[in-house]
N, C-alpha and C positions, 0 to 999 in steps of 0.2 A: 439475562444472558448478555444483552448489549448495554447493560447499565454501567455507569461510572464505577470503576473498580475492577472491571473484567478486562482480560487481554483483548477480547473482541472489540470492546469500546475503543481502546487505544489504537488498534489496528485499523479499524474502519473510519475513525475520525482523524487519525494522524496526530493525535495528541501525545504529550509527554508520557512515556511509559511509567514514570514514577508518581506523578501527581494528577495526571489527566486534565490539567488546567489550560495548557497553552499548546498551540499547534507547533510541531517540530519544524515545519516548513515556513519559509519567509512569506510565501504567497500561497494562499489556500487553493487557488485555481491551478490545477495541474496542466491545463492547456495553454498557459503562457510558457511556451517551450524554453525560452531563455532562462526561466526561473523554475523550471519543473522540479529540479533536484536541489535547488538552493535551500540549505537548512540553516536554522539558527545554531549558533555555537553551543549555547546553554539555554536552559529553561529559565525564563525570568521569574517564575514563581518559586521553584525549589532549587534552582542552580544546577540541575543535572546536566552533565556534559554528554552531548549526543554522540560525538565521535570518540568512542572509548579509546581508540588507538588509531594511528595512521592507517589508512586503507581499510578501515573497519567495514565499510559498506560494500567492499568487493564480495563479501560473503552473501550479500543479497542476490547476487547473480544466480546462486544455487537455488534460491527460493523463487526467482522470477520464472524459471523453467516450468515447474509444476503449476504456478499461477497462470502462465500463458497457456498451458495445456488445458486448464480448467475453462478459460475463456474460449479457446478453440473448440472444445467439446460442447460447450453450451451453444456456440454458433452452429456447429454441425447438427445437433439435436433439433434446434429450433428451425433451421432452414430445411433439413431433410424430412423430419417427421411431422412438423407442424405445417410448413408451407409446401411440402412435396416438390422441392426444387431438384433439378438434375444434379449429377455429380459435379459437373463443371460449375454450376451455380453455387453448390455447396463449397467448393474450393474457393471461389471468389468471395463468398460470405465469410469464410474463415480468415482469409488474408485481410479483407476489409476490417473485420472485427479486431484483429490483432494490431493493425495500423492505427485505427481510431482509438483503441483502448491502451496503447502503449504507455502514455504518461500515467495512467491509472495503475497499470501493471507494475511499472517501476516504483511508484510510491508505495503501493501495497506491499511489494517485496521488501522495501526498506523498513516499513512498519512491522512486518512480521519478523524480520531479522533482528531488529533491536529488541523486540519483545521476547525473543529467546533468552536474552541476557539480562533483562531488567524486569522487575515486578512492581506492581502498584504498592504504594506506601500511604495508607490513609492518613497518617500523621502529617504528611506534606501537603495534602489537599486544602484548599481554602474552605473556611467554614461558612 
């Protein structure tokens, strides 16, 4: 399920959606905020152009909303049902989770968005 060749592999590793060999992002650490969304222009292995058209990744904003909701729901369930925190504590946990996980949410959204439009091609992968 998470093996090379699956969409989930590309989404969770941030690798090229065509060959799964190289990271799309210049820096793998999303918490270096100045470079959180800095992407390579092309894949050095297969030459895939990541920005298919100008403003291509604006569409990832539509993906970031449900991804953020998933993170907020997880924070709610964990804080309310596992730790029995008050509603104010739950609210603080949700806000803190969204702030701390924002770089991850942004990258996941871009990875999901580009994987809507590109698929793995095993002929491009390194042997």
